N, C-alpha and C positions, 0 to 999 in steps of 0.2 A: 676596444682601444688597447693597444699594446702597452704593457707596463713592465719595465725591467726591474726585477727584485734581486739585489745582491745577497748572496748567501755566504755567511762567514762560517767556516768549519774549523774546529780545533780537535787535536788528537789528545785524548786524556790517557795518561799513563797510570795504570794502577800501581799501588804500592807493592814493593817486592821485599820479601822477608830477608833474603840474603843476596847481596850484589857482589859479583866477582870482579876483582881488579885485573885489568889487562896487564900482561907482562910488560914491565918497564914503565907503567903509567902510575901517576900519583893520585888519580881520581877514578871514581867508579864509572864504569861505562854505562850510559843510558841507552834504553832501547832505540834502535835505529828505525826512523820512519821515512828515511829518504826514499827508499824504493817504493813505499806505498804512495807518497805524494807524487813521485815521478809517474807512476802508473795512472794516477787520477788525471794528471796534466795531459797525458797522451790519449785518454778516453774522452772523446767529444761529448758523450752523453753525460759525463759527470765532472768535466774539467772545471766548471763554474764553482765547484765546492772549494777549490784552492786558488783559482785564478779568476778575479772579477771579470765579467764579460765586458768587452770593449764596445763603445758606441761606433756605428759605422762611420767612416770618414766622410766629411763634407765634400760633395762633388765639386770638382774644379772644372767640370765640363760646361755645356750650355746652361745659361741662366735666363730666367724670365723675371718680369717686374710685376709685383703685386701692389696695386695702387688702391688707396682708400682715403676718403675724407674723414678725418677724426676730429670731432668737435666736442666742446662742452655743451651739455644738453640744454642749458638755459640761455647762454649767450649765442650758441650756435657758431662759435669761433674756435679755431684750434688753440688749445692751451699753449702759452708762450714757451713753457719748458718741456713740451711733449717730446718723448723719446720712445722709439719702437725697435725691437730686435726680434729675429726669428729663432725659434727653438724646435727641435725635433720632438715627435710624438714620444720617443723613447726617453725624453729628457723633460718631463713636465715641470720640473723645478727650474729649468733653464740654467743648469749649472755649466753647460757647455754650449752657449749660443752659437748659431751657425752664421750670424751676421753681426756686424758692429751696430751700435745704436744709431738710428737715423731720425731726423726731425722733419717737420712739415716744410713744403716748398712755399714760395710766396703765394701760390694759388690755394694753399691749404691742404694739399695732398701729401700723404706719406707714401713714398715709393720705396719698397723693399725689394732688393735683388736677391732672388732665391734660386736654388738649383732646379732644373726641370725635373718633375716628378716629386718635388718636395711634399712631404706629409708632416704637418705639425701645427704650430700655433704662433701667434704673435704676442709678445709680452709688452705691455703698454704702460708707461709711467709718466706722470707729470706732477708738479708741485701743487696743482690746483684741483685735481680730481682724484678719486679713488683709483688705485692701480687696477689694470684689467688684463684678461687673457682673451684673445680671439682665436677660435679654432677654425682652421680651414676644413671644409666638409669633404674634400676629395683631393687626391694628388694634383699638384699644380702643373699644368701642361703648357700653358701659353700666358702671354701678358694678360693680366686680368684687372678690371676696374670693379671694385666692390662698392656696395651701398654705403652711405655714410654711417659712421659708428658714433653714437651719442654717449660720451663719457658722463659720469655723474659726479658732481662735487659734493662736499660735505653738506652744503645748503640743499642740494637736490635730494640727498638721502633723507635729510630732516623733513623736507616737503613730502616725500613719499610716505613717510611714517605718519606725519601729522594729518595730511589730507585724507588718510584712510583709517584713522583711529587704530593704527597698528603698531605693535612693538617690533622694532627692527634691531635684532641682535647682531650688529655688524662686527662687534669685537671678536666674537667666537665663530661666526658663520660667514658664508659668502652670499652673494646675490647673483642669480643667473638671468640673463636676458636672451631671448630667442626671437629670431625673425623667421617667419614662415613664408615660403615661396610657392607659387603655382607652377604648372608645367610650361608656362611662357616665360618663366624667370622673373615674374612680377610679385611684389609683396602680396600676400594672400589674406583676404578676409574670411571669416567664418571657420577658423581653425581653433580647435580646443586642444590645450596642452596638458600633457600628463607626464609623470616621472616616477621613478622608483625611490625617490628621496622623500624627505619629510618637509619640504619647503611649502610656503603658502603662495598660491597662484595670484598673479596680478596681470592686468592687460593695460596697454597704452591706448587711451581713448582721446583722440584729437591731440595727441602729443603728450598727454599727462597720464601717469600711472594710476590705475584704479584697481583696488581690491574688490572682489565681488562680481566683476565682469567675467563671463565664462568663455568668450571667444574673441579672436583678434578682429580688429577693424581693418580698413583698407591699408594701414601701414604695416600690418602683419606682425606687430611687436607685442610680446608678452614676456612672462618670466616667472621666477620663483624667488621669494625672499626667505631668509633664515634657512639656507641650505647648509647642511653639515659638511665640513671639509672631507675631501676624498673624491670619489667619482660618482657621477649621477648620469642615469640614462633617461633621455627626454624623448617623447614621441608627440606627434601631432595627428589629430583626427579631424577630417572634414565633417562638419556637423550635418550637412545636407545628404551626403551619400554614405557616411560611416566608414570611408576608406582611410587607412593610415597614409598620411601625407609625407611622412619622413620620420627619421629617428637619428639620434646623435648621442654619443657618450662623451662627457665633458669632465674635466678636472675642476675642482672647487677648492679655493684657498680661503682661509678666514681673512676678512677685511679686504677682499678682492671682488671685483666684478668678473663674471665669466660670460662671454658672448659666444653664441653658436647659431648656425643657420640650419633650418629644416628644409631640405630640398625633396621634391617628390621622388619616391623610391624608384618608380618605373621610368622617370624621365632621364634623358641623356644629358 
């Protein structure tokens, strides 16, 4: 996953034992760094040291609609105050969103208008659920209807911890939810999840999250609790044939849910 890191550079001027006054000047002349900075600006390999890189402009060309039912996981209804906006992969903090916030339709769908080829994520907020990030697994090329996204309320988080005799440190860590798919685009059973993070694995069994279950059921849903903020790389492995079913790199924020899809690597 691309990550833009701004680098701030400063020019440190060493102390000088004797400073000459310019003719007609009342102050000492300081070393001139103008030429050095100008040279850096003209060198594309190092210009970022003095000029912060700019995010690519949002396309004003053709757009497509990404549609998704977003519901609260217990009531299975859209939260009344639900708001969703699109963010570039280069802007994982969503400081420069590419869309205005949109809410659900009367049918319970969230329809987000995005540029063709959009790569990024949706930032999802409501007053009734934990905030969430949903990562699109590939550049968006056409109108798309996604599977329902189950947001989790404070009650749901408490149930997750209580039903599994688990400690959920949601104050400092995040929670990652993954849906695994097969080559037909259907939710995949029999997928084992792994990651390079330190989170604890759980799976959804008949709609309820369970710690100690090793593979997905027919809903294809699982995840990790207590994932440290930053980036985590998640993989899926089919337990019957041992093949990697997909992989995804995701951003994690404390007190946020992160959603991602695992699509088969060799599938179109």
